[in-house]
C-alpha positions, -999 to 999 in steps of 0.1 A, spaced: 88 45 43 74 19 62 52 25 92 46 -2 118 39 -7 152 17 -30 177 -21 -37 170 -43 -6 176 -13 16 180 -25 40 153 -11 28 118 -41 33 98 -53 63 112 -22 79 104 -25 68 69 -62 84 67 -48 115 79 -35 119 45 -67 118 30 -80 148 55 -114 127 63 -110 145 99 -90 174 113 -57 170 123 -31 188 147 2 198 137 10 202 99 11 178 70 30 195 40 40 186 4 56 208 -21 50 237 7 14 233 8 -7 222 39 -30 193 28 -57 202 53 -60 236 33 -57 225 -4 -94 219 -23 -102 184 -23 -98 182 -61 -62 194 -58 -53 169 -30 -69 139 -43 -43 148 -76 -16 148 -51 -24 115 -28 -31 80 -38 -47 57 -10 -53 21 -6 -70 8 22 -76 -26 40 -105 -38 20 -104 -37 -17 -132 -17 -33 -143 -33 -64 -171 -30 -84 -191 -56 -110 -170 -49 -140 -141 -65 -157 -105 -70 -144 -95 -40 -169 -123 -15 -161 -116 -21 -122 -81 -7 -130 -83 18 -156 -119 36 -141 -122 54 -174 -82 59 -179 -71 59 -214 -40 38 -209 -38 -1 -211 -38 -18 -179 -15 -47 -188 15 -32 -174 -3 -27 -138 -12 -62 -139 24 -75 -145 36 -51 -117 13 -67 -90 20 -102 -105 -13 -112 -118 -5 -116 -152 -7 -153 -152 -38 -156 -134 -56 -129 -156 -46 -149 -187 -60 -180 -171 -92 -162 -166 -125 -173 -192 -122 -142 -206 -87 -128 -196 -87 -92 -190 -123 -88 -199 -131 -110 -173 -162 -98 -148 -146 -97 -112 -185 -96 -94 -197 -69 -70 -168 -66 -43 -144 -86 -64 -163 -120 -51 -152 -139 -82 -118 -135 -69 -94 -149 -44 -86 -125 -13 -51 -121 -28 -65 -115 -63 -86 -89 -53 -59 -72 -31 -36 -70 -61 -63 -58 -82 -71 -30 -60 -32 -22 -62 -30 -24 -95 -58 4 -98 -38 27 -73 -9 27 -89 -23 30 -126 -37 65 -114 -2 76 -104 4 101 -77 30 119 -58 21 103 -26 9 65 -22 -4 56 13 -6 19 11 -23 3 45 -12 -33 44 -15 -43 8 4 -77 10 -16 -90 40 -31 -119 18 0 -130 -2 27 -151 1 62 -138 7 76 -145 -24 50 -125 -44 54 -98 -18 91 -96 -24 85 -94 -64 56 -66 -59 77 -48 -37 106 -45 -64 83 -39 -92 66 -13 -68 102 6 -58 110 8 -97 77 19 -109 71 46 -81 107 56 -78 99 92 -82 71 92 -55 70 88 -19 53 53 -8 41 51 28 36 16 35 19 3 63 24 -31 75 29 -52 103 52 -78 84 87 -65 86 109 -87 64 111 -61 36 117 -31 62 152 -35 57 147 -22 21 130 10 32 147 45 33 130 51 67 109 33 89 84 48 117 74 28 148 43 35 165 36 26 201 16 43 231 10 74 215 48 77 207 69 71 171 103 67 166 116 73 131 149 61 113 161 36 92 161 -1 98 192 -4 112 188 25 139 158 13 152 169 -21 156 196 -6 178 175 16 196 139 2 199 138 -30 216 100 -36 207 114 -32 171 143 -55 174 119 -80 192 92 -81 163 119 -82 137 135 -111 152 104 -132 156 92 -127 121 128 -138 110 125 -165 127 92 -175 109 68 -169 139 44 -145 124 34 -163 89 
């Protein structure tokens, strides 16, 4: 499910609502259970979240992905199209990334954080602008890999880049405290602002 809208329309706030960091009105349920009434440990097992800024620590590429997990990290590195770049590092998967990922480019840090989120699989994944530092070709390939890897999960992808939104099952358009929900085609036909934004990006005006 894609979520988009103008700047400061509440997209990121919606994403953080799934973390229940602050009270919310209405209802958010999964499997018949209200998120806000769950124990935090149960909610953490259900919702995976990736925000704007990658939170990386001064460990290796592998350690930043696994966080103590027992499975190997190589598959997730492939999924986020980081495989060749990791192989080129001085110590490969064991290369230290520096506090906050300072030894990585913005796109590498973003993909490493995404690899960690996908490694610790959850039924619901909330990804807030995870491709903002990537070129369109890399983003498109990761999106294909993501759809295959997480096909049994609910993925909520928050983004201002819309050229992949025609592949979403549903799209949420947010603007001025209102939302419209439908397929990409339905929103093109019923929401002029969405249609205009998609048209501008198709022409290359936003990238």
